[in-house]
C-alpha positions in Angstrom: -11.2 -3.4 -19.8 -11.7 -0.8 -17.0 -13.5 -3.3 -14.9 -10.5 -5.7 -15.2 -8.3 -2.8 -14.1 -10.5 -2.0 -11.1 -10.8 -5.7 -10.0 -7.0 -6.2 -10.3 -6.3 -3.0 -8.6 -8.6 -3.7 -5.7 -7.0 -7.2 -5.2 -3.6 -5.6 -5.2 -4.8 -2.9 -2.8 -6.3 -5.5 -0.4 -3.2 -7.7 -0.4 -1.8 -5.7 2.5 -4.8 -6.2 4.7 -3.7 -9.7 6.0 -0.3 -8.2 6.7 -1.8 -5.3 8.7 -3.9 -7.8 10.6 -0.9 -10.0 11.4 1.1 -6.9 12.7 -1.8 -5.9 14.9 -2.4 -9.4 16.2 1.3 -10.0 17.0 2.0 -6.4 18.1 5.2 -6.5 16.1 6.3 -5.4 12.6 9.9 -6.7 13.1 9.9 -8.7 9.8 9.0 -5.7 7.7 11.9 -3.7 6.2 11.8 0.1 6.2 13.5 0.1 2.8 10.8 -2.1 1.4 8.1 0.1 2.7 9.7 3.4 1.6 10.5 2.1 -1.9 6.9 0.8 -2.1 5.5 4.2 -1.1 7.8 6.1 -3.5 6.9 3.8 -6.4 3.2 4.0 -5.7 3.4 7.8 -5.5 5.1 8.0 -8.9 2.4 5.7 -10.4 -0.4 7.8 -8.9 1.2 11.0 -10.3 1.5 9.3 -13.8 -2.1 8.0 -13.6 -3.5 11.3 -12.6 -1.6 13.1 -15.4 -3.0 10.6 -17.9 -6.5 10.7 -16.3 -6.4 6.9 -15.7 -9.0 6.6 -13.0 -8.8 2.8 -12.5 -5.1 3.0 -12.0 -4.8 6.0 -9.6 -7.8 5.1 -7.5 -6.7 1.6 -6.8 -3.0 2.5 -6.3 -4.0 5.2 -3.9 -5.8 2.5 -1.8 -2.7 0.3 -1.9 -0.5 3.3 -0.9 -2.7 4.0 2.0 -2.3 0.4 3.2 1.5 0.7 2.8 1.5 3.9 4.9 -0.5 2.2 7.6 2.1 -0.6 7.7 4.8 2.0 7.9 3.1 3.7 10.8 2.6 0.4 12.6 6.2 -0.5 12.1 7.4 2.8 13.5 4.9 2.4 16.4 5.8 -1.1 17.4 9.6 -0.6 16.8 9.5 2.2 19.4 7.8 0.1 22.0 
């Protein structure tokens, strides 16, 4: 079952990569909502804390990757909104 958790988690973590690519290609993150990004980061942080507390490596390792990608999108949004 751990392998299913890792596979699913990696797919969820990589789902943001096409969005990041699109932001970089268009040089705009206008369509992204700050509220969406912040709620996503807060939710992912809470899941990571829960998973670490319960020593659930497949969960926290993949959610941390997803959270990193969400943080990248937030930084890109801030950067391109200021331009």
